[in-house]
C-alpha positions in Angstrom: -28.3 -8.3 -21.1 -31.5 -10.3 -20.8 -31.1 -12.9 -18.0 -29.0 -10.9 -15.5 -32.3 -9.7 -14.0 -32.8 -13.1 -12.4 -29.7 -12.6 -10.2 -30.6 -9.1 -9.5 -34.1 -9.9 -8.4 -32.7 -12.6 -6.1 -30.5 -10.0 -4.4 -33.2 -7.3 -4.2 -35.8 -9.8 -2.9 -33.9 -9.9 0.4 -35.1 -6.3 1.0 -32.0 -5.3 3.0 -29.5 -2.5 2.6 -26.8 -5.2 2.0 -28.9 -6.8 -0.7 -29.5 -3.5 -2.4 -25.7 -2.6 -2.4 -24.8 -6.1 -3.7 -27.4 -5.8 -6.5 -26.1 -2.5 -7.7 -22.5 -3.5 -7.4 -23.1 -6.7 -9.2 -24.9 -4.7 -12.1 -22.1 -2.2 -12.2 -19.4 -4.7 -12.4 -21.1 -6.8 -15.0 -22.0 -3.9 -17.2 -18.7 -2.0 -17.0 -16.2 -4.6 -15.8 -14.9 -5.8 -19.2 -14.1 -2.3 -20.6 -12.9 -1.0 -17.2 -10.5 -3.9 -17.1 -9.4 -3.2 -20.6 -8.6 0.4 -19.9 -6.8 -0.3 -16.6 -4.7 -3.0 -18.2 -3.5 -0.7 -21.0 -2.7 2.0 -18.6 -0.8 -0.3 -16.3 1.2 -1.5 -19.3 2.0 2.2 -20.0 3.0 2.9 -16.3 5.3 -0.2 -16.2 6.9 0.5 -19.5 7.7 4.2 -19.0 11.4 4.6 -18.4 12.1 1.0 -19.4 11.0 0.9 -23.0 13.4 2.8 -25.4 12.3 5.2 -26.7 9.5 6.3 -24.3 7.4 7.4 -27.3 6.9 3.6 -28.0 4.5 3.5 -24.9 2.3 6.2 -26.4 2.5 4.5 -29.8 1.3 1.3 -28.2 -1.6 2.8 -26.3 -2.8 4.8 -29.4 -2.5 1.7 -31.6 -4.7 -0.4 -29.1 -7.2 2.5 -28.9 -7.5 2.5 -32.8 -7.8 -1.4 -32.8 -10.6 -1.3 -30.3 -12.5 1.5 -32.0 -12.2 0.0 -35.5 -13.1 -3.4 -34.4 -16.2 -2.2 -32.6 -17.3 -0.2 -35.6 -16.8 -3.1 -37.9 -18.5 -5.7 -35.8 -21.2 -3.5 -34.3 -23.8 -4.3 -36.8 -23.4 -8.1 -36.8 -23.3 -8.1 -33.0 -26.9 -6.9 -32.8 -28.1 -9.1 -35.7 -26.5 -12.2 -34.2 -27.9 -11.4 -30.7 -31.4 -11.2 -32.2 -30.8 -14.6 -34.1 -29.7 -16.3 -30.9 -32.6 -14.9 -28.9 -35.2 -16.0 -31.5 -33.8 -19.5 -31.8 -33.8 -19.9 -28.1 -37.4 -18.8 -27.9 -38.2 -21.3 -30.7 -36.3 -24.1 -29.0 -34.0 -24.4 -32.0 -30.8 -24.0 -30.0 -29.0 -26.5 -32.3 -28.7 -23.8 -34.9 -26.9 -21.3 -32.6 -23.4 -22.8 -32.4 -23.1 -23.5 -36.2 -24.1 -19.9 -37.0 -21.7 -18.6 -34.4 -19.0 -20.5 -36.4 -20.2 -18.9 -39.6 -20.2 -15.4 -38.1 -16.7 -15.9 -36.7 -15.5 -17.2 -40.0 -16.9 -14.3 -41.9 -15.6 -11.7 -39.4 -12.2 -13.3 -39.4 -12.0 -13.2 -43.2 -13.3 -9.6 -43.5 -11.2 -8.3 -40.7 -8.1 -10.0 -41.9 -8.4 -8.7 -45.4 -9.2 -5.2 -44.2 -6.5 -5.2 -41.7 -3.9 -6.6 -44.1 -4.8 -3.8 -46.6 -4.4 -1.1 -44.0 -1.1 -2.5 -42.7 0.4 -2.8 -46.1 -0.6 0.5 -47.5 -0.6 2.9 -44.5 2.3 1.7 -42.4 5.2 1.9 -44.8 7.8 3.0 -42.2 7.0 0.4 -39.5 8.5 -3.0 -39.2 7.0 -6.1 -40.7 6.5 -7.6 -37.2 4.6 -4.5 -36.1 2.2 -4.8 -39.1 1.7 -8.5 -38.6 0.9 -7.9 -34.9 -1.5 -5.2 -35.8 -3.5 -7.3 -38.2 -3.5 -10.3 -35.7 -4.8 -8.1 -32.8 -7.5 -6.6 -35.0 -8.8 -10.0 -36.0 -8.7 -11.4 -32.5 -10.5 -8.3 -31.0 -13.3 -8.6 -33.7 -13.9 -12.2 -32.7 -13.8 -11.4 -29.0 -16.7 -8.9 -29.4 -18.8 -11.6 -31.2 -17.9 -14.2 -28.5 -18.8 -11.7 -25.8 -22.2 -11.2 -27.2 -22.7 -15.0 -27.5 -21.7 -15.6 -23.9 -24.0 -12.8 -22.7 -26.8 -14.6 -24.5 -25.8 -17.7 -22.6 -26.2 -15.6 -19.4 -22.5 -16.3 -18.5 -21.8 -12.8 -17.1 -19.5 -13.9 -14.3 -17.5 -16.0 -16.7 -17.2 -13.0 -19.0 -15.8 -10.9 -16.3 -13.3 -13.5 -15.0 -12.1 -14.3 -18.5 -11.6 -10.5 -19.2 -9.6 -10.4 -15.8 -7.5 -13.3 -16.8 -6.9 -12.1 -20.3 -5.9 -8.6 -19.3 -3.7 -10.0 -16.5 -1.8 -12.1 -19.0 -1.7 -9.0 -21.3 0.0 -6.9 -18.5 2.5 -9.6 -17.5 3.3 -10.5 -21.1 3.8 -6.9 -22.1 6.0 -6.3 -19.1 8.3 -9.2 -19.8 8.4 -8.6 -23.5 9.0 -4.8 -23.1 12.6 -5.2 -24.2 11.3 -5.6 -27.7 9.9 -2.0 -27.5 6.7 -1.3 -29.3 6.5 -4.8 -30.9 7.0 -6.4 -27.5 4.1 -4.4 -25.9 1.9 -5.2 -28.8 2.9 -8.9 -28.7 2.0 -9.1 -24.9 -1.3 -7.5 -25.8 -2.0 -10.1 -28.4 -1.1 -13.0 -26.1 -3.6 -11.8 -23.5 -6.3 -11.4 -26.1 -5.7 -14.8 -27.6 -6.0 -16.3 -24.1 -9.3 -14.4 -23.6 -10.7 -15.6 -26.9 -9.6 -19.2 -26.3 -11.4 -19.3 -22.9 -14.5 -17.9 -24.5 -14.5 -20.5 -27.3 -14.0 -23.3 -24.8 -17.1 -22.2 -22.9 -19.2 -21.7 -25.9 -18.4 -25.1 -27.4 -19.1 -26.8 -24.1 -22.4 -24.9 -23.6 -23.7 -25.5 -27.1 -22.7 -28.9 -28.4 -23.6 -29.4 -32.1 -22.8 -31.8 -34.9 -22.2 -28.9 -37.2 -19.4 -26.4 -36.9 -20.2 -23.8 -39.5 -23.5 -22.6 -40.9 -24.8 -19.4 -42.5 -28.6 -19.4 -41.8 -28.2 -16.1 -40.0 -27.6 -14.4 -43.4 -30.8 -15.7 -45.0 -33.7 -13.4 -45.6 -35.7 -15.4 -43.1 -33.4 -14.6 -40.1 -31.4 -11.5 -41.0 -32.5 -8.1 -39.9 -30.6 -5.4 -42.0 -32.1 -2.7 -39.7 -30.2 -4.1 -36.7 -27.0 -4.1 -38.7 -27.5 -0.4 -39.4 -28.3 0.3 -35.7 -25.0 -1.3 -34.5 -23.0 0.5 -37.2 -24.5 3.8 -36.6 -24.3 3.8 -32.8 -20.7 2.6 -32.7 -19.6 5.0 -35.4 -21.5 7.8 -33.6 -19.7 7.1 -30.3 -16.3 7.4 -31.9 -17.0 10.1 -34.5 -16.1 13.1 -32.3 -13.0 11.4 -31.1 -11.8 10.7 -34.7 -12.5 14.3 -35.7 -10.4 15.7 -32.8 -7.6 13.3 -33.6 -7.4 14.5 -37.2 -8.1 18.2 -36.7 -4.9 20.1 -37.2 -5.5 22.3 -34.1 -6.2 19.5 -31.7 -4.5 16.3 -33.0 -0.9 15.2 -33.3 0.9 12.4 -35.2 1.8 9.3 -33.2 2.7 6.4 -35.5 2.0 6.0 -39.2 -1.4 7.5 -40.1 -2.6 7.2 -36.4 -3.1 10.5 -34.4 -4.3 11.3 -31.0 -5.6 14.4 -29.0 -4.3 14.7 -25.5 -6.5 17.7 -24.7 -9.6 15.8 -25.6 -8.8 12.1 -24.9 -8.0 12.5 -21.2 -11.3 14.4 -20.3 -13.3 11.9 -22.2 -11.5 9.0 -20.5 -12.3 10.5 -17.1 -15.9 11.2 -18.0 -16.4 7.6 -19.1 -15.4 6.3 -15.6 -18.5 8.1 -14.3 -20.6 5.8 -16.5 -20.2 2.9 -14.0 -22.8 3.9 -11.4 -25.2 5.1 -14.2 -24.9 1.8 -16.0 -25.5 -0.1 -12.7 -28.8 1.8 -12.2 -29.7 1.3 -15.9 -29.3 -2.5 -15.5 -31.1 -2.8 -12.2 -34.1 -0.8 -13.4 -34.3 -2.3 -16.9 -33.6 -5.9 -15.9 -35.8 -6.1 -12.8 -38.9 -3.8 -12.8 -39.2 -3.0 -16.5 -38.7 -6.7 -17.7 -41.2 -8.0 -15.1 -43.9 -5.7 -16.2 -42.9 -6.2 -20.0 -43.2 -10.0 -19.5 -46.5 -9.6 -17.7 -47.9 -7.4 -20.4 -47.1 -9.7 -23.4 -47.9 -12.8 -21.3 -51.4 -11.4 -20.8 -51.7 -10.6 -24.4 -50.7 -14.2 -25.4 -52.8 -15.9 -22.8 -56.0 -13.8 -23.0 -55.6 -11.6 -19.9 -58.1 -8.8 -19.1 -57.8 -5.4 -20.8 -57.6 -3.7 -17.4 -54.7 -5.8 -16.4 -52.9 -5.3 -19.8 -53.4 -1.5 -19.4 -52.1 -1.6 -15.9 -48.9 -3.4 -16.9 -48.5 -0.8 -19.6 -48.8 1.9 -17.2 -46.3 0.3 -14.9 -43.8 0.0 -17.7 -44.2 3.8 -18.4 -43.6 4.5 -14.7 -40.5 2.4 -14.5 -39.0 4.1 -17.7 -39.6 7.6 -16.1 -38.3 6.6 -12.7 -35.2 4.9 -14.4 -34.3 8.0 -16.4 -34.7 10.2 -13.2 -32.5 7.8 -11.1 -29.8 7.6 -13.8 -29.6 11.3 -14.0 -29.4 11.6 -10.3 -26.7 9.1 -9.7 -24.8 10.4 -12.8 -24.9 13.9 -11.2 -23.3 12.5 -8.0 -20.6 10.7 -9.9 -19.9 13.9 -12.0 -19.7 16.1 -8.8 -17.1 13.7 -7.4 -14.9 13.7 -10.5 -15.4 17.5 -10.8 -14.1 18.0 -7.2 -11.0 15.9 -7.9 -10.5 17.0 -11.5 -7.9 19.7 -10.9 -5.7 17.2 -8.9 -6.0 14.6 -11.6 -5.1 17.1 -14.3 -2.1 18.3 -12.3 -0.8 14.7 -11.9 -1.2 14.1 -15.7 0.5 17.4 -16.5 -2.7 18.9 -18.3 -3.6 22.5 -17.9 -6.6 23.3 -15.8 -7.9 25.3 -18.8 -9.4 22.0 -20.0 -11.5 21.5 -16.8 -14.5 23.0 -18.5 -14.2 20.3 -21.2 -14.3 17.6 -18.6 -17.5 19.1 -17.1 -19.1 19.1 -20.5 -18.1 15.4 -21.1 -19.5 14.4 -17.7 -22.9 15.8 -18.8 -22.5 14.0 -22.1 -21.7 10.7 -20.3 -25.0 11.0 -18.2 -26.9 11.6 -21.5 -25.2 8.7 -23.1 -26.6 6.3 -20.4 -30.1 7.7 -20.8 -29.7 7.3 -24.6 -28.7 3.6 -24.0 -31.8 3.1 -21.8 -34.0 4.6 -24.6 -32.3 2.2 -27.2 -32.9 -0.7 -24.8 -36.7 0.1 -24.5 -37.1 0.2 -28.3 -35.1 -3.0 -28.7 -37.6 -4.7 -26.2 -40.5 -3.3 -28.2 -38.9 -4.3 -31.5 -39.1 -0.9 -33.0 -36.3 -1.3 -35.4 -37.1 1.7 -37.6 -37.1 3.9 -34.5 -33.7 2.6 -33.6 -32.3 3.1 -37.1 -33.6 6.7 -37.0 -32.3 7.5 -33.5 -28.9 6.1 -34.0 -28.6 7.5 -37.5 -29.5 10.9 -36.1 -26.9 10.5 -33.4 -24.1 9.8 -35.9 -25.0 12.7 -38.2 -25.5 15.2 -35.4 -22.3 14.3 -33.6 -20.3 14.9 -36.9 -22.1 18.2 -37.6 -22.0 19.6 -34.1 -18.5 18.5 -33.4 -17.4 20.1 -36.8 -19.0 23.4 -35.6 -17.4 23.2 -32.2 -14.0 22.7 -33.8 -14.6 25.7 -35.9 -15.7 28.0 -33.0 -12.7 27.2 -30.8 -11.5 25.6 -27.6 -14.2 27.1 -25.4 -16.8 25.1 -27.4 -14.9 21.7 -27.4 -17.0 18.8 -26.3 -20.3 20.7 -26.8 -20.9 18.9 -30.1 -21.0 15.5 -28.6 -23.1 16.7 -25.7 -25.5 18.5 -28.0 -25.9 15.5 -30.3 -26.8 13.2 -27.3 -29.1 15.9 -25.8 -31.1 16.2 -29.0 -31.3 12.4 -29.4 -32.4 11.9 -25.8 -35.1 14.5 -26.1 -36.3 13.0 -29.4 -36.0 9.5 -27.9 -38.0 10.3 -24.8 -40.8 11.8 -26.9 -40.9 8.8 -29.2 -40.9 6.3 -26.3 -43.8 8.3 -24.7 -45.8 8.2 -27.9 -45.1 4.6 -28.6 -46.1 3.5 -25.1 -49.4 5.4 -25.3 -50.0 3.4 -28.7 -48.8 0.1 -27.3 -52.1 -1.7 -27.0 -53.1 -0.5 -30.5 -49.8 -1.6 -32.1 -50.0 -4.9 -30.2 -53.5 -5.9 -31.2 -54.4 -4.0 -34.4 -51.2 -4.1 -36.4 -50.4 -7.8 -36.3 
């Protein structure tokens, strides 16, 4: 998200309550807007379609299918997203921006080919009972979503945050209206409407990218050369995205918590709804995360390395290091504080929400556990961001790999122990990773001058 800080600093510089509110609102919308719009769009389609799509089960099948499409596309492209982001940042720093657009073409070509072949294989061999149209739409949606994640990363690097938000709003508005008008085709109609909206979203992104980075070449693969590719970043993206979804998949396919929906796809009502509600609490925490990381931390970070490059005094360099440490500590404290407030609001209304959704209040403890996990997840993202700035790729691989392994192990234990322990696996995995991550950040910041000067 490098670059959003300029807009945030401009708002905060006014030193007024309105400027402060606008800064945090802007950060919250930018950081959470796309996925919130995605979730709301899918839910609206389900609400409009209930009672009009025959059978009603098609609505659940559509929502579960889209959830799997989003999860699998994020896991598949997670690694290349980070590697491509680093490539774009390095080329921009070196003023070799003419390499960026051709390599975007190369990445999208590769992602399209891999996603198409993988999606086609899954559709042919795992969805025998479904129609050919459904399988074709499933593959097409998977390919388009994979490309959307890459394009979103590219536009973020171009600092087109408002454009991303408006494109997502347009894409999911078209998704909702197209699915509504095509609902007479049942499941296939809903999925076709979703595809039309995503194609619109991707087309808008591609137009902005081509206009922003004109180039004589369309496709290039320099990114995948040894000179430019960072395999460690591919692992970080893969481990993190797989770790986020690992516990959900385990609950979907555990016999006591999951149920069949369509083909090999399963869902877990008792786990999915609390997780969804807890993720809504991420919005204020993500806003604090962006404001703190992209204003104070980035300012001191730039001052530190600027002084290193330009021969600043040791006392000034140490002062900037100390300020970075202070901002990290204050940021973690403020994230936890604002997440606690958001969690209390959702806890206070949780019983009414569960009653409206027809879910037993016995699962309210699971919601509370997931709210704690959501707060820890924002802190974990902040730790990852710090290590990204410091270019500590080994630390990132270790932390995200630990997160993936612990989430699988702890979730398996919680499933074995019974309902009263559901959700504790995900929370415990994040808790351990946050504690380890904070210890590593503290140690690395204490050694920052030594690492900067003596290990180059």
